[in-house]
Structures are given as structure tokens and as C-alpha cells.
LOTIZA-219905 format. One record per residue (C-alpha): residue number from 1; residue in one letter; x, y, z. Coordinates in steps of 0.001 Angstrom, whole numbers, plus 524288, in hexadecimal, padded with zeros to 5 digits. Layout:
<rs>
i | aa | X | Y | Z
NUM | A | X | Y | Z;
...
</rs>
This chain:
<rs>
i | aa | X | Y | Z
1 | M | 86FEB | 22437 | AF3E6;
2 | S | 87165 | 22FA3 | AEA77;
3 | A | 87384 | 22DD5 | ADBF1;
4 | Y | 88187 | 232A8 | ADD50;
5 | D | 8842A | 2292F | AE877;
6 | E | 87F73 | 21DCD | AE01A;
7 | F | 8882F | 2226A | AD509;
8 | A | 893AE | 223DC | ADE72;
9 | R | 8919A | 2162B | AE3D0;
10 | R | 89285 | 21079 | AD61F;
11 | M | 89EE5 | 2184E | AD361;
12 | A | 8A4A9 | 21358 | AE02C;
13 | R | 8A238 | 20551 | ADBFF;
14 | I | 8A8E9 | 207D0 | ACEFD;
15 | N | 8B44B | 20E41 | AD603;
16 | D | 8B59D | 20253 | ADEC4;
17 | L | 8B698 | 1F9B8 | AD2C0;
18 | C | 8C0C5 | 202EF | ACCEC;
19 | C | 8C8A0 | 20223 | AD978;
20 | V | 8C881 | 1F352 | AD853;
21 | L | 8CDB3 | 1F4BA | ACA6F;
22 | N | 8D848 | 1FDDE | ACF73;
23 | L | 8DC04 | 1F40E | AD9CD;
24 | L | 8DD26 | 1E946 | ACFAC;
25 | T | 8E591 | 1F265 | AC772;
26 | W | 8EE65 | 1F608 | AD2D3;
27 | D | 8F058 | 1E7C7 | AD662;
28 | A | 8F372 | 1E447 | AC847;
29 | G | 8FE15 | 1EE98 | AC7F9;
30 | T | 90430 | 1EB89 | AD52D;
31 | Q | 9010D | 1DE15 | ADAC4;
32 | M | 8FAA0 | 1D526 | AD0D0;
33 | P | 902CA | 1C9B8 | ACBCD;
34 | P | 90440 | 1C925 | ABCE7;
35 | G | 8FB86 | 1BD42 | ABC14;
36 | G | 8EFE7 | 1C501 | AC122;
37 | A | 8EECC | 1CE08 | AB562;
38 | E | 8E468 | 1C687 | AADD8;
39 | T | 8DB0D | 1C466 | AB91D;
40 | R | 8DD8C | 1D22F | ABE17;
41 | G | 8D8FB | 1D701 | AB0F1;
42 | Q | 8CC92 | 1CF17 | AB23B;
43 | Q | 8CA42 | 1D467 | ABFEF;
44 | A | 8CC47 | 1E26A | ABB4F;
45 | A | 8C322 | 1E028 | AAFE4;
46 | T | 8B890 | 1DAE4 | AB8F2;
47 | I | 8B927 | 1E673 | AC24A;
48 | S | 8BA02 | 1EFFF | AB707;
49 | A | 8AE1C | 1EA03 | AB092;
50 | I | 8A64C | 1EB55 | ABD1D;
51 | A | 8AA58 | 1F9A5 | ABE63;
52 | F | 8A775 | 1FC53 | AB016;
53 | E | 89A3D | 1F592 | AB072;
54 | T | 8968E | 1FC8A | ABCFD;
55 | F | 899F1 | 209CF | AB770;
56 | T | 893D8 | 207EA | AA9FE;
57 | D | 88779 | 20190 | AAF55;
58 | P | 87B33 | 2099F | AAC25;
59 | K | 878E9 | 20ACF | ABAC1;
60 | T | 88520 | 2135B | ABBA4;
61 | L | 87F5A | 21CB5 | AB1AB;
62 | E | 872E9 | 21D63 | AB9A7;
63 | L | 87ACC | 220CD | AC5C3;
64 | I | 8829C | 22B0C | ABE64;
65 | R | 87646 | 23162 | AB925;
66 | A | 86FFF | 231BF | AC68C;
67 | A | 87C60 | 23744 | ACCB1;
68 | E | 87D5C | 24174 | AC1E7;
69 | A | 86FE3 | 24663 | AC55D;
70 | E | 8735C | 24718 | AD3C6;
71 | V | 8801C | 24EB5 | AD213;
72 | A | 87BA0 | 25758 | AC6CB;
73 | G | 87A3A | 2636A | ACF5A;
74 | E | 8871E | 261C3 | AD688;
75 | D | 893BD | 26939 | AD43C;
76 | P | 89965 | 26495 | AC730;
77 | D | 8A669 | 26287 | ACE29;
78 | S | 8A0CE | 25A3E | AD932;
79 | Y | 8A683 | 24CA6 | ADA6F;
80 | R | 898F4 | 24698 | AD9CF;
81 | R | 895C2 | 24D2C | ACCFC;
82 | R | 8A31E | 24A60 | AC756;
83 | A | 8A22D | 23C07 | ACB1E;
84 | V | 8953B | 23A86 | AC402;
85 | E | 89A17 | 241D5 | AB7FD;
86 | Q | 8A65C | 2397C | AB739;
87 | A | 89E84 | 22D06 | AB896;
88 | R | 89538 | 23165 | AADCC;
89 | Q | 8A076 | 2349D | AA484;
90 | A | 8A75B | 227CF | AA763;
91 | Y | 89AB4 | 2202B | AA5BC;
92 | E | 89840 | 225FD | A984C;
93 | I | 8A5E6 | 22206 | A93E0;
94 | T | 8A72A | 214F4 | A9AD0;
95 | R | 89A62 | 20F4A | A95FA;
96 | R | 89F9E | 210A7 | A8817;
97 | V | 8AB3C | 207BB | A8AF0;
98 | P | 8A79C | 1F93E | A89B2;
99 | A | 8A87E | 1F218 | A96A0;
100 | E | 8B041 | 1E712 | A9068;
101 | V | 8BAD6 | 1F0AE | A8C3F;
102 | V | 8BC44 | 1F5CA | A9A2B;
103 | S | 8BCA8 | 1E7E6 | A9F5B;
104 | Q | 8C6B1 | 1E39E | A9545;
105 | L | 8CF71 | 1EF32 | A988E;
106 | K | 8CF07 | 1EC11 | AA708;
107 | E | 8D189 | 1DDA3 | AA4B5;
108 | L | 8DC98 | 1E034 | A9B3F;
109 | R | 8E3A7 | 1EA17 | AA3CA;
110 | P | 8EA47 | 1E175 | AAE1C;
111 | V | 8EDB1 | 1D73F | AA3E7;
112 | T | 8F3B6 | 1E16A | A9AFC;
113 | E | 8FAED | 1E7DC | AA63D;
114 | S | 900BB | 1DABA | AA9F1;
115 | V | 904CD | 1D81F | A9BE2;
116 | W | 90A70 | 1E5DA | A9B17;
117 | A | 912BA | 1E3C5 | AA755;
118 | R | 91894 | 1D744 | AA1A7;
119 | A | 91A62 | 1DD50 | A9439;
120 | R | 92105 | 1E928 | A9A1F;
121 | A | 92A3B | 1E0BA | AA21C;
122 | G | 92D87 | 1D89E | A9621;
123 | E | 92E30 | 1E440 | A8CB5;
124 | N | 9243A | 1DD13 | A844D;
125 | F | 91A62 | 1E656 | A7E11;
126 | A | 91551 | 1DB8A | A7527;
127 | A | 90FEE | 1D43E | A8102;
128 | F | 90856 | 1E051 | A852B;
129 | A | 903B1 | 1E492 | A77AC;
130 | P | 8F780 | 1DBCE | A7672;
131 | Y | 8F270 | 1E09A | A8395;
132 | L | 8F4EC | 1EEC0 | A7FF7;
133 | E | 8EDBC | 1ECA7 | A7327;
134 | R | 8E209 | 1E7E9 | A7AE4;
135 | M | 8E2C0 | 1F3AD | A83F0;
136 | V | 8E32A | 1FCEC | A7854;
137 | E | 8D79C | 1F619 | A7204;
138 | L | 8CF6D | 1F727 | A7E6B;
139 | N | 8D2F7 | 20571 | A8028;
140 | R | 8CEDB | 2082E | A7220;
141 | R | 8C1AC | 20231 | A7565;
142 | V | 8C0AF | 20AE6 | A8163;
143 | A | 8C3DF | 216EE | A792F;
144 | D | 8B9D7 | 21364 | A6EEA;
145 | A | 8AF7E | 21112 | A7955;
146 | M | 8B248 | 21DCB | A8070;
147 | G | 8B266 | 225A6 | A73DB;
148 | Y | 8BB15 | 230E0 | A6F66;
149 | D | 8BAFB | 23C60 | A6607;
150 | E | 8C890 | 23C92 | A6005;
151 | H | 8D117 | 23119 | A640B;
152 | P | 8CE75 | 22423 | A6AFE;
153 | Y | 8D9A4 | 2271C | A7448;
154 | D | 8D1D8 | 232D7 | A7932;
155 | A | 8C7E5 | 229AB | A7F53;
156 | L | 8D270 | 22269 | A86D1;
157 | L | 8D8F1 | 22F11 | A8B04;
158 | S | 8CC29 | 233CE | A90D1;
159 | R | 8CB88 | 22809 | A99E4;
160 | Y | 8D777 | 22D2D | AA111;
161 | E | 8D6CA | 23BD6 | A9E62;
162 | P | 8C908 | 240B6 | A9B55;
163 | G | 8C888 | 24890 | A8ECB;
164 | L | 8D69A | 2463E | A8A92;
165 | T | 8D8AF | 2445E | A7BE1;
166 | V | 8E3C5 | 24119 | A72AF;
167 | S | 8E362 | 24ED1 | A6CFB;
168 | Q | 8E4F2 | 254E4 | A7A7B;
169 | L | 8F06A | 24C09 | A7D5F;
170 | Q | 8F72D | 25002 | A70DB;
171 | V | 8F681 | 25E4D | A74E6;
172 | L | 8FB4B | 25B34 | A82AC;
173 | F | 9069D | 252EF | A7DE4;
174 | A | 90AB1 | 25D74 | A7436;
175 | E | 90B28 | 267AA | A7F13;
176 | L | 91324 | 25EA4 | A8798;
177 | R | 91CB4 | 25AEE | A7CD7;
178 | A | 91F28 | 2695B | A7A23;
179 | G | 92269 | 26B7B | A887F;
180 | L | 92964 | 25EB4 | A8B68;
181 | D | 93254 | 25D8D | A7F9A;
182 | P | 93B03 | 26926 | A8383;
183 | I | 93C44 | 26426 | A9184;
184 | L | 93FFB | 256A7 | A8C94;
185 | A | 949F4 | 25C79 | A833A;
186 | R | 95086 | 26411 | A8E4F;
187 | A | 950A1 | 25804 | A96DC;
188 | K | 956DE | 24FB7 | A8C47;
189 | A | 96190 | 259EC | A8A7D;
190 | A | 964A8 | 25A78 | A9913;
191 | P | 96E2F | 25148 | A9FFF;
192 | S | 96796 | 24536 | AA59B;
193 | P | 966B4 | 244C8 | AB472;
194 | R | 96CFA | 23A0D | ABC47;
195 | I | 963B3 | 22E90 | ABE9C;
196 | D | 96D02 | 22355 | AC1C4;
197 | F | 968BE | 22367 | AD001;
198 | L | 95ADD | 22013 | ACB94;
199 | T | 95E33 | 215BD | AC17E;
200 | E | 96A13 | 20ED7 | AC71F;
201 | R | 96707 | 20DDF | AD599;
202 | D | 95DDF | 204DA | ADCCE;
203 | Y | 951F6 | 20A9D | AE3A2;
204 | P | 94AD8 | 20052 | AEBDF;
205 | E | 93C56 | 1FF97 | AE90E;
206 | E | 937F3 | 20094 | AF72D;
207 | A | 93F26 | 20D70 | AF911;
208 | Q | 93942 | 212B5 | AEC7E;
209 | R | 92BCB | 20F01 | AF15E;
210 | A | 92DFA | 21509 | AFEC0;
211 | F | 932A6 | 2220B | AF950;
212 | A | 927B1 | 222B4 | AEF49;
213 | L | 91D63 | 21FC3 | AF99D;
214 | E | 922FA | 229FA | B02CC;
215 | M | 92243 | 23456 | AF82E;
216 | V | 91492 | 23147 | AF334;
217 | Q | 90F99 | 231DE | B011D;
218 | K | 9157F | 23F78 | B01ED;
219 | F | 90D89 | 242EB | AF5D6;
220 | G | 90174 | 23E80 | AFD46;
221 | Y | 8FF46 | 2306B | AF8D5;
222 | D | 8F7F2 | 229A7 | B03DA;
223 | L | 8FD1A | 21BED | B0649;
224 | N | 8F173 | 21916 | B0F01;
225 | R | 8E9DC | 21960 | B0239;
226 | G | 8F48A | 214A3 | AF916;
227 | R | 90036 | 20BE5 | AF69A;
228 | L | 90BE2 | 20A6F | AED74;
229 | D | 90EB2 | 1FDDA | AE5EF;
230 | P | 9185C | 1F9BA | ADB4E;
231 | T | 913B2 | 1F761 | ACD66;
232 | V | 91887 | 1F66B | ABF5F;
233 | H | 9123C | 2033B | ABAEF;
234 | P | 90EFC | 20D1A | AC5B4;
235 | F | 900CD | 210EE | AC7E7;
236 | E | 8F766 | 21671 | AD201;
237 | I | 8E9F6 | 210D0 | AD486;
238 | S | 8DF2C | 2139D | ADE3D;
239 | F | 8D3ED | 20C90 | AE4D7;
240 | T | 8CD65 | 2190D | AE9ED;
241 | R | 8D525 | 2240E | AF04B;
242 | Q | 8D70A | 21B49 | AFC22;
243 | D | 8DFDA | 211AA | AF4E3;
244 | V | 8E8E8 | 21791 | AEAAD;
245 | R | 8F4C9 | 20F79 | AE6EA;
246 | I | 90125 | 212B2 | ADF6E;
247 | T | 90BC6 | 20A78 | AD93E;
248 | T | 9196B | 20C93 | AD3F0;
249 | R | 92466 | 20484 | ACE22;
250 | Y | 93225 | 20333 | AD34F;
251 | Q | 93F06 | 20319 | ACC09;
252 | R | 94ABE | 20170 | AD4CD;
253 | R | 9534D | 208C2 | ACB35;
254 | W | 949A9 | 2138A | AC7FB;
255 | M | 943C8 | 2186B | AD4A9;
256 | P | 93C3C | 223DD | ACE7C;
257 | A | 932C7 | 21A58 | AC7F4;
258 | A | 92CEA | 21614 | AD4E8;
259 | V | 92DBA | 2231E | ADBDC;
260 | F | 927C7 | 22B6B | AD131;
261 | G | 91E51 | 22077 | ACDD5;
262 | A | 91943 | 22118 | ADBC3;
263 | F | 918A8 | 22FFA | ADB51;
264 | H | 910EA | 22F09 | ACEB0;
265 | E | 90720 | 2251A | AD3A1;
266 | S | 90590 | 22C47 | AE085;
267 | G | 900C6 | 2380D | AD8BF;
268 | H | 8F5F1 | 22F9C | AD33E;
269 | A | 8F337 | 22A59 | AE0D4;
270 | L | 8F240 | 237C7 | AE714;
271 | Y | 8E7A5 | 23B1A | ADD3A;
272 | E | 8DFFB | 22EE1 | AE0E1;
273 | Q | 8E1E3 | 23058 | AEF81;
274 | G | 8DE01 | 23EB0 | AEEA4;
275 | A | 8D064 | 23C7C | AE922;
276 | D | 8C528 | 241A9 | AF14E;
277 | P | 8C0CA | 23691 | AFA5E;
278 | A | 8B2B0 | 23984 | AF68E;
279 | L | 8B5C2 | 234CF | AE8C4;
280 | T | 8BA21 | 22734 | AED01;
281 | R | 8B342 | 21C6B | AE536;
282 | S | 8AC95 | 2268C | ADCA2;
283 | A | 8AB9E | 22940 | ACE1D;
284 | L | 8B607 | 233A1 | AD040;
285 | T | 8C020 | 2298E | AD454;
286 | T | 8BCC2 | 21FA3 | AC9CB;
287 | D | 8C115 | 21F1D | ABBA0;
288 | L | 8B41F | 21B21 | AB5AF;
289 | L | 8BA01 | 219F6 | AA811;
290 | D | 8C4A8 | 21066 | AABD1;
291 | F | 8BF95 | 20AEB | AB8BA;
292 | Y | 8CA97 | 20E19 | AC208;
293 | A | 8C9DD | 21486 | ACF48;
294 | V | 8D130 | 2214F | ACD70;
295 | A | 8CF5D | 22F02 | AD2CF;
296 | G | 8D709 | 23646 | AC859;
297 | V | 8CEB4 | 23CFC | ABE11;
298 | S | 8D7EE | 2399A | AB2E6;
299 | Y | 8E4AE | 232A6 | AB06F;
300 | G | 8EB26 | 23F90 | AACE2;
301 | L | 8E6AD | 24619 | AB967;
302 | H | 8EB18 | 23A45 | AC129;
303 | E | 8F832 | 23A48 | ABA51;
304 | S | 8FA01 | 248AC | ABD4B;
305 | Q | 8FAC3 | 2451B | ACB97;
306 | S | 9047A | 23A0B | ACA0D;
307 | R | 90D3E | 2429F | AC1A4;
308 | L | 90BC8 | 24E30 | ACAE4;
309 | W | 91067 | 24698 | AD6C1;
310 | E | 91AA8 | 23EE1 | ACF46;
311 | N | 920AD | 24A14 | AC79A;
312 | L | 91CFE | 257A9 | ACC3A;
313 | V | 91EDF | 25370 | ADA4A;
314 | G | 92713 | 2470D | ADA43;
315 | R | 93129 | 24AD0 | ACFFE;
316 | S | 93294 | 258E0 | AD472;
317 | R | 93F28 | 25E76 | AD9E0;
318 | M | 93790 | 262EB | AE5E2;
319 | F | 93306 | 25510 | AE8C9;
320 | W | 940A0 | 24F5D | AE86E;
321 | E | 94691 | 25A80 | AF029;
322 | N | 93D60 | 255E9 | AFAD5;
323 | H | 93E34 | 24737 | AF927;
324 | Y | 94B2C | 2437D | AF2E3;
325 | G | 9514B | 2421B | B0054;
326 | R | 946BB | 2385A | B03F4;
327 | L | 94916 | 2309E | AF776;
328 | R | 9577F | 23001 | AFB05;
329 | E | 953D9 | 22A3A | B082C;
330 | Y | 94D0E | 21F17 | B0111;
331 | F | 95875 | 21D68 | AF78C;
332 | P | 9649F | 22260 | AFE84;
333 | E | 96E8E | 21A86 | AF6BB;
334 | Q | 96831 | 21C1F | AE970;
335 | L | 9673A | 22AFB | AEA96;
336 | A | 97315 | 22DEB | AF30B;
337 | D | 97A83 | 234B7 | AE804;
338 | V | 96E98 | 23AF3 | AE184;
339 | E | 96B73 | 24935 | AE42A;
340 | L | 95DA5 | 24E8D | AE3DB;
341 | E | 95FDD | 255D2 | AD713;
342 | E | 96508 | 24988 | AD07F;
343 | F | 95937 | 241CD | AD4F2;
344 | Y | 94FA9 | 24C6C | AD0D0;
345 | R | 9558D | 24D58 | AC347;
346 | A | 955B6 | 23E84 | AC1DE;
347 | I | 94737 | 23CE3 | AC4C3;
348 | N | 94400 | 2483E | ABBAA;
349 | R | 94CF3 | 244B9 | AB087;
350 | V | 94730 | 245FC | AA2F1;
351 | E | 94A90 | 23AE4 | A99D6;
352 | P | 9422B | 233E1 | A8FBA;
353 | S | 93F34 | 2265C | A94F7;
354 | F | 9370B | 21A80 | A91AA;
355 | I | 92E7E | 21907 | A9DD5;
356 | R | 92323 | 2227B | A9F5D;
357 | V | 9215D | 22145 | AAE0D;
358 | E | 92FC4 | 2244C | AB019;
359 | A | 9305A | 22F67 | AA62E;
360 | D | 93453 | 23CF7 | AAA7C;
361 | E | 92AA5 | 2482E | AAAD0;
362 | V | 92F06 | 24DD0 | A9DCC;
363 | T | 92E8D | 24170 | A9583;
364 | Y | 922EF | 23B04 | A9C4E;
365 | N | 9189F | 2410A | A9386;
366 | Y | 91F62 | 23C1E | A8742;
367 | H | 91C8C | 22E60 | A8C1D;
368 | I | 90E30 | 231CD | A8D40;
369 | M | 90DEE | 237A5 | A7F99;
370 | L | 9130D | 22AB6 | A7A59;
371 | R | 90900 | 22284 | A819C;
372 | V | 8FDCB | 22B40 | A7D6D;
373 | E | 901DD | 22A03 | A6F40;
374 | V | 902A1 | 21B35 | A70B1;
375 | E | 8F53E | 21A54 | A7712;
376 | K | 8EEE5 | 22335 | A6D1C;
377 | R | 8F455 | 21B47 | A61D8;
378 | L | 8F0C8 | 20E38 | A67F7;
379 | I | 8E2B4 | 21282 | A6A0B;
380 | E | 8E11A | 21861 | A5C7D;
381 | G | 8E79B | 20C4D | A5690;
382 | S | 8F308 | 21311 | A4FDB;
383 | L | 8FCCA | 20BAC | A587A;
384 | K | 8FC63 | 1FCFA | A5A78;
385 | V | 90060 | 1F745 | A678D;
386 | Q | 90AD8 | 1EEF2 | A6117;
387 | D | 91138 | 1FB46 | A5BA5;
388 | L | 91118 | 20287 | A6887;
389 | P | 91F2D | 1FF60 | A6CDC;
390 | E | 92514 | 204AD | A605C;
391 | F | 91C67 | 210B7 | A60AA;
392 | W | 92075 | 212C2 | A6ECB;
393 | R | 92EE7 | 21245 | A6B5F;
394 | E | 92D19 | 21BE8 | A603E;
395 | Q | 92589 | 22589 | A68A4;
396 | M | 92EFD | 224D2 | A7428;
397 | Q | 93A0C | 227FD | A6ADC;
398 | S | 93251 | 2334A | A651A;
399 | L | 92DC2 | 23903 | A7211;
400 | L | 93955 | 236B3 | A7B08;
401 | G | 9446A | 23204 | A725C;
402 | I | 9456A | 2248D | A789F;
403 | T | 9415A | 216D4 | A7469;
404 | P | 93D8B | 20C8D | A7E94;
405 | P | 945DD | 2002C | A7D6D;
406 | N | 93A84 | 1F735 | A80EA;
407 | D | 92BBC | 1F73A | A82C7;
408 | R | 92C97 | 1F6FA | A919A;
409 | L | 93222 | 204B1 | A90A2;
410 | G | 92845 | 207CC | A85FB;
411 | P | 919D2 | 20499 | A84AB;
412 | L | 919E5 | 1FA67 | A8F91;
413 | Q | 91DF0 | 203BB | A9A5F;
414 | D | 91050 | 2087C | A9E5C;
415 | I | 90510 | 20055 | AA393;
416 | H | 8FA61 | 2096A | A9E7C;
417 | W | 8F774 | 2026E | A91B7;
418 | A | 8F71E | 1F567 | A98BF;
419 | S | 8ED3B | 1FB98 | AA206;
420 | G | 8E502 | 20029 | A968D;
421 | T | 8E5DA | 20E8D | A9A34;
422 | I | 8E7E4 | 2138A | A8C5E;
423 | G | 8E5A1 | 22229 | A8C69;
424 | S | 8EB57 | 224C3 | A99E0;
425 | F | 8F954 | 2286A | A9630;
426 | P | 8F67C | 236AC | A9259;
427 | N | 8F296 | 2392E | AA050;
428 | Y | 900B1 | 2383E | AA4C5;
429 | T | 90403 | 24450 | A9CE8;
430 | L | 8F772 | 24B07 | AA0F6;
431 | G | 8FB3F | 247E5 | AAEF3;
432 | N | 908A1 | 24E08 | AAD3A;
433 | V | 9028B | 25A82 | AA80B;
434 | M | 8F80D | 25B08 | AB292;
435 | S | 901C3 | 25833 | ABD7D;
436 | A | 90946 | 264C2 | ABB15;
437 | Q | 8FCC6 | 26C7C | AB948;
438 | F | 8F78B | 267E3 | AC672;
439 | F | 90499 | 26994 | ACD67;
440 | E | 90675 | 2775A | AC835;
441 | A | 8F8B7 | 27B0E | ACC7D;
442 | A | 8FAA9 | 27538 | ADA0E;
443 | C | 9074B | 27CD8 | ADC22;
444 | R | 900D7 | 28945 | AD737;
445 | Q | 8F4B8 | 287ED | ADFA9;
446 | V | 8FB43 | 28384 | AEC57;
447 | P | 90569 | 28DB6 | AF08D;
448 | E | 90C50 | 28497 | AFA0F;
449 | M | 90D40 | 27936 | AF06E;
450 | E | 91B6C | 27AC6 | AEC3C;
451 | E | 91FF5 | 27D1E | AFA2C;
452 | A | 918E7 | 270C6 | AFE80;
453 | L | 91EE3 | 268A2 | AF39B;
454 | A | 92C49 | 26E1C | AF712;
455 | R | 92AF5 | 26855 | B04B3;
456 | A | 9256D | 25B6D | AFF96;
457 | D | 9179F | 25E65 | B0419;
458 | Y | 90E9C | 258D2 | AF9A8;
459 | R | 901EE | 25B2F | B010B;
460 | P | 8FE63 | 2682F | AFA88;
461 | L | 90030 | 26241 | AED0A;
462 | L | 8F845 | 25632 | AF07D;
463 | A | 8EDB6 | 25ECC | AF67B;
464 | W | 8ECA3 | 2672C | AEA22;
465 | L | 8EC0A | 25B30 | AE16D;
466 | T | 8E1FC | 254AB | AEA2B;
467 | E | 8D96C | 260C3 | AEA8F;
468 | N | 8DA26 | 26382 | ADC03;
469 | I | 8DB24 | 255CE | AD627;
470 | Y | 8DB2A | 249C5 | ADEB7;
471 | R | 8CEE0 | 24BC7 | AE6C3;
472 | H | 8C665 | 24D5C | ADA99;
473 | A | 8C9E7 | 23FDC | AD538;
474 | R | 8C2DC | 23EAB | AC80F;
475 | A | 8B931 | 249C4 | ACA2E;
476 | F | 8BF8D | 25389 | AC0F1;
477 | L | 8C58A | 2518A | AB385;
478 | P | 8D415 | 25474 | AB1CF;
479 | D | 8D1B2 | 26152 | AAAE7;
480 | E | 8C86F | 26577 | AB5C4;
481 | L | 8D26B | 26253 | AC042;
482 | L | 8DD16 | 26985 | AB8DC;
483 | R | 8D4D4 | 275B3 | AB719;
484 | R | 8CFC2 | 27571 | AC518;
485 | S | 8DD20 | 273AA | ACB62;
486 | T | 8E6B9 | 27A2A | AC200;
487 | G | 8DE1F | 283CD | ABAB8;
488 | S | 8E0B4 | 27E78 | AAD14;
489 | P | 8DE90 | 2726A | AA491;
490 | L | 8E991 | 268FC | AA160;
491 | N | 8F587 | 27146 | A9EAB;
492 | T | 90350 | 26CD6 | A9AFA;
493 | G | 9091C | 279B0 | A9FD7;
494 | P | 90B83 | 275EB | AAE2B;
495 | Y | 91159 | 268C9 | AAA3F;
496 | L | 91ACD | 26E77 | AA059;
497 | R | 91E69 | 27965 | AA9CB;
498 | Y | 92155 | 26F52 | AB43C;
499 | L | 929F0 | 26731 | AAB39;
500 | N | 93113 | 272FA | AA5BA;
501 | R | 933AD | 2783F | AB359;
502 | K | 9386E | 26B48 | AB8C4;
503 | Y | 9409E | 266E2 | AAD45;
504 | G | 94508 | 2749F | AAA05;
505 | E | 94C1D | 27425 | AB71A;
506 | L | 95182 | 26694 | AB491;
507 | F | 9551E | 26900 | AA651;
508 | P | 95703 | 2779C | AA41C;
509 | G | 957F7 | 27A91 | A95AA;
</rs>
């Protein structure tokens, strides 16, 4: 057996353990009874500890060194060389994080998520606060162990988006505010579209599920390697490219939540299902910093795909010109008096709202700006957990001119902090920006793309994304993928052009 093969076998074992962790996580979010949270945390901690100890064992370093020597003369872009390089980088970082901190985070996660779900239902932030304090404390320890140059939050950001810093985010947010504020002002001045047919009529869950599944299969989601389940907070999760599952949540008097939630998660799933089969159970389909089986190279890159399929495809006029008739077949009574234009304007209305996952495309990034500011302050210690609800209310009023009436519509709405993923929120905005950059490049490079989309043929788009992004899994960093496929680094231009074009038509000013 070659040195690389021995290295690959060890990575495969670690990936198997990560898949077990993913399975425990999926079950906790879909099937597990509330009483199982404590022991589920212990189970997750045990598996995580085994994965962590296996990866940080000196034997792993020996295997990496031997594999490095074997692949040294290969193409720098080869998957073998990239896999070894990624493992080396992750090893250097991971060995600095104490094993007990990793274990405590894994053990705390399902317990905290269970507490969060109850606190959210009861609008009781105080019940959640002690668990969030513990999560913040553990993440501070991770940041200190990883090291940083300017701000402790930078270390946490790099876990989800390599190289991202607070200073870079400040520049990005400033560019976006300059472009978004005028669009939001025009939208606020325009008459509000009719939405009564979405908020006052009953849409049975099974019909919502059936329509959503039909559409995501049209995108290319393979149900032979996937499934759709209900949950409190939608997510996608994979156990290799052969088993990639999505979830959504249903509201009988707000059908878009489930439909666009499924579109969003299917974008993540297409990325996972599109990874090169040769990379299965490899270092290039394993997050060796956080010990999850995942093909996406970064959270931002992953999010670009969920936002692309949800918004640039799923909320487009072209999409609904093709599929609104089918939606009416599922809901003939509810939509009998609703014309296509009314429906299109309703699902693309711009109105400041409390819930991030239901926010429109214009106001969505303001929600992320708030969460990033909260996370940064919590990690640096300038904001105490107990003061978070009041800070949240103040910032929502400042950013969007609205004040949440309770904590369920405020800091309790997202599961991320309960999951311990502090530092991941910026990637939603990065994903928005990347989504338009990728989509614009795909339409420019494939002459028949727009014609195909006009006839509801999503195969050319999926093929371009698979060729340029999905098949590479974690082999190339986000900036590399952007430059290779679009010709430029991260650029807000395509995103702001897209929003101005779309909402300039809806709200001419």
C-alpha cells in the first residue's frame, strides 16, 4: 500500500465518524424525542472525541508527511495533493484546540438546541441565556487556541470562511449598505402588494411538500440519494454524496416558508450530491476543523448555492411563468382569484420583518449585519449575553426601523448559537454576493442558458455549477473557485446589479 493510500484510509475512517455525527445531528433535528437530548449529547461527544483523537494522533502526522513526499511532484491542483495540503493545514490548527473543548462543544450542542427550542416556543430568552453563555465561553477558548492577529472573532470566522476577517466584513457591509439603502427606500415608498391570499388562506402541508419536492427534483435533486423531512429550523446534511437529506418547516398560513425553504436546502444538497465520486470518504469531503462530513469548501460557498437556487432561480419571474400553473393545480381554491403578477409581487415584496429566513432579498443582509455585530461583541466581551435582547431591539430599530415584540421574533429565532456555530452568520451575505457572481458568469459563458431557463430546463445551469464548483468539493478555496469560474475575486457588482434590475422593475423610481 502506498503512503497516499495509507493516508487516504485514515481520512476515510475519520469521514465515517463524521458521517455518524451527521446522522446523530439529523435525527436530533427531525426524529429524536425531547427527552433524548442529554444522552444524544453524550453520544455526539464520544464520536467526536474518537474523530478528534484519531486526527490529532501523531500517527496522522506521520501519514501526512509520507503522503506529502509521495505527491510532491504532482500537479498542484490534483485532488491527491490538495487533500494532503488540506489535511496538513487542518492538523496544524486542530492540534492547538484542546480535546476537552471539542468534546464539551459536541456534548453541549444537542442539549442547548433542545433548550433553545423550548425557550423559543415559550418566548423565554432567560431560560436559554446560561447555555448561550457557555457556548460563547467555549468559542472564546477555541479562538484563543487557534490564534489571530487582530480580533478573536477572526479566528472563528476562518473556521467557516478561510481568511475572512472583521476588517474585510466591514468593507463588504459598507459597500452593500451603499447599494441596498436606495433600493429599500424606493420599496418603502411604493404601494404594498397584496398578500392576503398567502396569510389568510389554508395551505395543507402535504400539498406544500408535494409541490416543493416536484420542483427540487426539476432542479436536479436526486431522491434516490436524498429525502425531505419536517423540522423546526430547516437544514441540509449529508452522509457522503450517496445520502444527502434536506428539511423544511411548514406553516399552513404562510406557504412560501416551506416552498422556498426546500428550494434553499436543495441548493445545498445539489452541491453535496454533485461532488466527484472519487472524493467520497476523503479529506476533501470532510471538515477537519469541525468534524462534519461536508463537501462544500466553505459555508459562504455552500450558501451561494442555496441562495442561487432559492432566489435567482426560484423567485424569478421566469420560474413562476413556467410553474405558477402547477402551483395552482396543488392549491386550486386558495389561488383561484390570484393572477401570476399578483403572486410574483407577493413573494418578492420588500418589507422590513423580524424573521431572517423569511426576509426578502433586499432586507436579508441587514439581518446578517446585526448578527455579526452581536457575535463580534459577545466574543470580545463588550456585550453580555443577558443584555443581548435589548441590544437586538435597538439594532433592529436602527437598521430596519422595526422592534420585535418578543424574543422569539428576536434573538431566539435562529438555532445557530445553540449549535455553537459562532462565526458562521457572515457566510449568508457572502453567499448572496457569490450567488449572483456565479449566476452571471454561467449565463455569460453558456449561450443557451437563458433560453433553457425560459423553458424550465435547469440541466445546463446544474451542469455548469457541477463542472465549476460541485465536483471539486473542498479542493479549492472560495477565492480560487471564484477566479477560476468567474474571472474575478469576490465582487459585489453582480449582486447589486441583479437586485437593482429586479427591484427596479418592481419599484421604478
